[in-house]
C-alpha positions in Angstrom: 50.6 146.4 141.5 52.4 143.3 140.3 51.1 141.5 137.4 52.6 138.1 136.2 51.4 137.0 133.0 51.9 134.1 130.5 50.5 131.9 127.7 50.7 128.5 126.3 49.4 126.7 123.3 50.0 123.3 124.8 47.1 120.9 124.5 48.1 119.1 127.7 46.5 121.1 130.6 49.3 120.4 133.1 52.0 121.3 130.7 50.1 124.4 129.5 49.8 125.7 133.1 53.5 125.0 133.8 54.6 126.8 130.6 52.3 129.8 131.0 53.3 130.3 134.7 57.0 129.6 134.3 58.2 133.2 134.6 56.0 134.0 137.6 58.7 135.2 140.3 56.2 135.3 143.2 58.9 134.7 145.7 56.6 132.3 147.8 53.8 134.9 147.8 50.2 133.9 147.2 48.5 136.0 144.4 45.5 138.0 145.5 43.8 136.8 142.4 44.7 134.6 139.4 42.6 135.1 136.1 42.6 132.3 133.5 41.1 132.3 130.2 41.4 129.0 128.3 40.4 127.5 125.0 38.7 124.1 124.8 41.8 122.5 123.3 42.8 122.0 126.9 40.7 119.7 129.0 38.8 122.1 131.4 38.8 119.7 134.4 42.4 118.8 134.1 43.2 122.7 133.9 41.2 123.4 137.0 43.3 120.9 138.9 46.6 122.1 137.6 45.8 125.7 138.5 44.8 124.7 141.9 48.1 122.8 142.5 50.0 125.6 141.0 48.4 128.3 143.2 47.4 126.6 146.3 45.2 128.8 148.6 44.8 131.6 145.9 41.4 132.6 144.3 41.6 131.3 140.8 38.8 132.2 138.6 38.2 132.4 134.7 36.4 130.6 132.0 36.6 128.7 128.7 36.7 131.0 125.6 36.3 131.6 122.0 39.7 133.3 121.8 42.3 134.6 124.3 43.8 137.9 124.8 47.0 138.6 126.4 48.8 142.1 126.2 48.8 143.2 122.5 48.3 139.7 121.2 45.2 137.4 120.4 45.3 133.8 120.4 43.2 130.7 119.6 43.7 127.3 121.3 45.7 128.9 124.4 45.5 129.3 127.9 46.4 132.7 129.2 47.1 133.5 133.0 47.4 136.4 135.1 48.4 136.5 138.6 47.8 139.7 140.4 49.7 140.8 143.6 48.4 144.2 144.8 47.6 145.4 148.3 45.8 148.2 146.9 43.0 145.9 145.3 41.2 143.4 147.3 39.0 140.7 145.9 36.1 138.6 147.0 34.6 135.6 145.0 31.5 133.7 145.1 29.8 131.2 142.5 26.2 130.9 142.0 24.5 127.8 140.7 20.8 127.1 139.5 20.8 130.3 137.6 17.2 130.4 136.6 16.3 130.2 140.2 18.3 133.2 141.3 15.9 135.6 143.0 16.2 138.9 144.7 16.6 137.4 148.2 19.3 135.0 147.1 21.2 137.6 145.2 21.3 139.9 148.2 22.7 137.1 150.4 25.6 136.5 147.9 26.1 140.2 147.8 26.2 140.6 151.5 28.7 137.6 151.6 31.0 139.4 149.2 30.7 142.8 151.0 31.4 141.1 154.2 34.6 139.3 153.0 35.8 142.9 151.9 34.8 144.4 155.3 32.2 146.6 154.0 28.4 146.8 153.2 26.1 147.5 150.4 25.4 151.0 151.9 29.1 151.8 152.7 30.7 150.6 149.4 32.2 153.4 147.3 31.0 153.0 143.7 34.2 154.8 142.6 36.3 152.2 144.4 34.2 149.0 144.1 33.1 147.0 141.2 32.1 143.3 140.4 33.5 141.1 137.6 31.2 138.4 136.4 31.7 135.3 134.4 28.7 133.3 133.3 28.1 130.0 131.4 27.7 131.3 128.0 25.1 128.6 127.0 23.0 129.2 130.0 20.7 131.9 128.4 20.3 133.2 131.9 22.6 136.1 131.5 19.8 138.8 131.4 18.2 137.5 134.5 21.2 136.9 136.4 23.0 140.2 135.7 19.8 142.2 136.2 19.1 140.5 139.6 22.8 140.8 140.8 23.2 144.4 139.7 20.1 145.3 141.8 21.5 143.4 144.8 24.9 145.2 144.5 23.1 148.5 145.0 24.1 150.2 141.7 27.8 149.3 141.9 29.5 148.8 138.6 29.2 145.4 137.2 30.9 144.0 134.1 31.9 140.7 132.6 31.4 138.2 129.8 29.8 134.9 128.8 32.1 131.9 128.6 32.7 130.4 125.2 33.7 127.0 123.7 35.4 127.8 120.5 32.1 128.2 118.7 31.2 124.5 119.2 28.1 125.7 121.3 28.2 122.4 123.3 29.4 123.3 126.7 31.0 126.2 128.4 32.8 126.3 131.7 33.6 128.7 134.5 36.6 128.2 136.6 36.0 128.6 140.4 36.7 126.8 143.6 39.1 124.6 141.9 36.7 123.2 139.5 35.5 123.8 135.9 31.7 124.0 136.1 28.7 124.5 133.9 25.6 126.1 134.7 27.1 128.8 137.1 28.0 132.3 137.4 31.1 133.7 139.5 31.0 137.1 141.0 34.4 138.8 141.8 33.8 141.8 143.8 36.8 144.3 143.8 37.6 147.0 146.2 40.4 149.3 145.0 42.2 152.0 146.8 42.5 154.0 143.6 39.9 155.0 141.0 39.3 152.5 138.0 37.7 153.1 134.6 35.0 150.9 133.3 35.1 150.7 129.5 32.1 150.0 127.1 33.1 150.0 123.4 31.4 149.2 120.2 32.1 150.3 116.6 28.4 150.8 115.7 26.1 153.6 116.1 22.3 153.9 115.7 20.9 155.1 112.4 17.4 156.6 111.7 16.2 153.2 110.4 14.1 151.3 113.2 12.2 148.2 113.6 9.6 147.1 116.5 9.6 143.4 117.6 5.8 142.5 117.3 6.1 138.9 117.9 8.7 136.9 119.8 9.4 133.7 121.9 11.4 135.8 124.6 12.8 132.7 126.4 14.5 131.4 123.5 15.4 134.9 122.1 13.6 134.2 118.7 11.8 136.9 116.9 9.0 135.9 114.5 7.7 139.3 113.5 9.0 143.0 113.3 6.8 145.7 112.2 4.1 143.2 111.7 6.0 141.4 108.9 8.1 138.1 109.2 11.2 139.1 110.9 13.6 138.3 108.0 11.4 140.4 105.7 11.5 143.4 108.0 15.1 143.3 108.6 15.9 142.9 104.9 13.6 145.9 104.0 15.4 148.0 106.7 18.7 147.1 105.0 17.3 147.8 101.6 18.0 144.2 100.6 15.9 141.3 99.3 15.5 138.6 102.0 17.5 136.1 100.0 20.7 138.5 100.2 20.7 138.3 104.1 23.4 135.8 105.0 25.7 135.3 107.9 28.1 138.2 106.8 25.3 140.7 106.3 23.9 139.9 109.8 27.2 140.2 111.8 27.9 143.4 109.9 24.6 144.9 110.4 23.5 144.4 114.0 20.4 146.0 115.8 20.8 148.4 118.5 18.7 148.8 121.6 18.9 152.7 122.7 18.4 153.0 126.5 19.5 156.0 128.7 21.1 157.6 125.7 23.5 154.7 125.2 23.5 152.1 122.3 23.4 148.4 123.3 23.9 145.9 120.5 21.5 143.0 119.9 23.4 140.6 117.5 21.7 138.2 115.2 22.8 134.5 115.9 21.0 133.1 112.9 18.0 133.3 110.6 15.8 130.1 110.7 14.3 128.6 107.6 10.8 129.9 108.6 12.1 133.5 108.4 12.3 134.0 112.2 15.6 135.4 113.7 17.4 134.1 116.8 19.3 136.7 118.8 22.4 136.2 121.1 20.7 138.3 123.8 17.4 139.2 125.2 14.5 140.6 123.2 11.0 141.6 124.1 7.9 142.2 122.2 7.5 146.0 121.8 11.2 146.6 121.9 12.4 149.3 119.3 15.6 148.4 117.7 17.7 150.8 115.4 19.9 149.4 112.6 23.5 149.8 113.5 25.7 152.0 111.4 29.4 150.6 111.1 32.5 152.5 112.2 36.1 151.9 111.6 37.3 149.3 114.1 40.7 150.7 115.0 39.9 154.4 115.2 36.8 153.6 117.1 38.7 151.7 119.8 41.3 154.3 119.9 38.9 157.1 120.5 36.9 155.1 123.3 40.1 153.9 125.2 42.0 157.4 124.9 40.5 158.6 128.2 42.0 155.7 130.1 45.6 156.9 129.8 44.9 160.6 129.3 44.7 161.5 132.9 47.0 159.4 134.7 49.0 157.5 132.2 48.8 153.8 131.3 46.7 151.5 133.6 48.7 148.6 135.4 46.0 146.1 134.2 43.2 146.2 131.7 40.8 143.2 132.0 38.8 142.7 128.7 35.6 141.0 127.7 35.4 141.0 123.9 32.4 139.7 121.8 33.3 136.9 119.6 31.6 138.5 116.6 34.0 141.5 117.1 36.8 138.8 117.0 35.4 137.3 113.8 35.3 140.5 112.0 38.8 141.3 113.3 40.1 138.1 111.8 38.5 138.6 108.6 40.1 142.0 108.1 43.3 141.1 109.6 43.3 143.9 112.3 44.3 141.9 115.4 47.8 143.6 115.4 46.3 147.1 115.0 43.8 146.5 117.8 46.4 145.1 120.0 48.5 148.1 119.5 45.6 150.2 120.9 45.3 147.9 124.0 49.1 148.1 124.5 48.9 151.9 124.7 46.2 151.7 127.3 47.7 149.4 129.9 51.0 147.8 130.8 49.3 144.5 131.1 46.0 143.2 129.3 44.2 139.9 129.8 40.9 138.9 128.4 38.9 136.6 126.1 36.3 136.4 123.3 32.8 135.9 124.7 29.3 134.7 123.9 28.0 138.1 125.1 29.0 140.9 127.3 27.6 142.1 130.6 27.4 145.8 131.7 25.6 146.8 134.9 22.1 145.1 134.6 22.3 144.4 130.9 23.4 141.6 128.7 24.8 142.8 125.3 26.6 141.8 122.2 29.2 143.0 119.5 30.8 145.1 122.4 34.1 145.2 124.3 33.7 145.9 128.1 36.6 146.0 130.4 38.0 147.6 133.5 41.4 149.5 133.7 43.1 149.3 137.2 45.9 151.0 138.8 47.9 149.6 141.8 49.6 153.0 142.7 49.2 156.7 141.9 51.0 158.0 138.8 52.6 161.4 138.6 
């Protein structure tokens, strides 16, 4: 596998693409896939045009971000690009619009198109050799519906990805696909690999024995009014052993709630506490959902532990694609741990590309405060 990578902080989109890709020695070859993750410092429309001109005929996908990851480095205000050339991994790309209207039949048609492009079918696809990367408008609030519907259509194949960001402006996020920077869409990238890959789900929180039950919620807007029959803020503060007035933004992102499903922990992060004491979450909530208070682990050690298996059996992966929650990035920045965490990523793969998200997707679930990723190999390692 050949992976060509670069980065630019130039605010001019055309110059940024030129700088980020200046060292790509493609020898006239068209990359099999080009991944791009970009801040909103560069104009997304101009960036999409520049990428199409730089890589004519290539599958170019990506999104706007809340932070950019390239190898061991983390950036803000940058464009990061990865061009992948590998006969051992084949890719098919489809975009979906009108996300709220995505139903089972339409999802199956999209899945069938992806399978057909790779010369296979839903029934014949090997889950050890096939996965789907998804990138979705991070302000659509349709992630739960889209990923659960599409996961079913893919017949249980691994699905992972992230929600596009816009540098915490929360105005408009874009997805790069089909030569455009589009809002209100999701892109699905089906990959068929000749070698096994590793899907990673990592968070530095574990469930405690303190739980709350959602008893009143506006599900469509991810807003919880009551937990345990009490106003949401009061119940949350009580679980923390704090007075409600002590619950601020730092308390919320250091003390998320976890949904335990199938023996796995899935974080439900708090976006904000409203003046009426209701709590708005970054991902889906339902009445009757039991949530556990999250216990904090040390970030670097937890990441090292969860990524250790990637290189243990076959050495470093060739490429690791990472979708990292913005809340993890904010904590990392506050604690000055980017270099340490980047060092762990550098031990895992020869090349790393990714972004800070407004939410992460894994199989049929939308989650928060998590890093999800896929480690790929282009050739067998001795």
